N, C-alpha and C positions, 0 to 999 in steps of 0.2 A: 507411457509418458516418460520423456527423456531426464536426464537428471538435472536439466535447467528448469523445465517444468517444474518438478517436483520442488526445489529451491524457490523457485517464485511463488509456488502455491503456499508453501510452509510461510513463506514471508507476506503472504497475505494475511493469513490465519494469526501470526503475530502483531501485527499491525492492526489487525479488525479488532482484536484484544486489547491492544494498546488504547485504541480509539475509545471500546467499551466502558473503561475504566476510567478516562480520562473526564476530568469536571468541565461543564460547558464554560466554552469562549470564543474567542477569536482563533488560539494555537487550535484545540478541537476543530471548529469549521476549516483552517487552512488545512488539515491532517485530511479530512474528511475528502474537499475538495482532490487533493492529491492521490485520494484514497479512489475516488470514484473512476479516475482517469487511468489509474493501473487497471481497473478493471476493464476498462475498456479495450486497452492495451493486451491484456491477458486475452479476452475474447478474441483477439485479429491475431492470434499467438506471435506476438512482439514481447517476448519476456524481454528482451533488453528494456524499450522503454518501459515495460511493468515494473522493473526493478529500478529502473531509475524514479519514478513516480514514489515507488514506494520508502526507496530514501529519501524523498523530498516530504514525505510524510512521516516519518520518523523524526526528520529533522525538525519539524514543524512544532514537535512535540517539545524539543527542548527550548 
């Protein structure tokens, strides 16, 4: 695993944990959409797109 892939995997864990703890509502729903898109990007080996979506998911919680 490259350093960028490792960074993305760690970010995925962080966002998933935050999502699990978040209360139900529109912010959680928005974050989930971004997280699922990030999963698809990561599966496609597109770490840049995955990172962008993870950042958007994190921002959705704010």
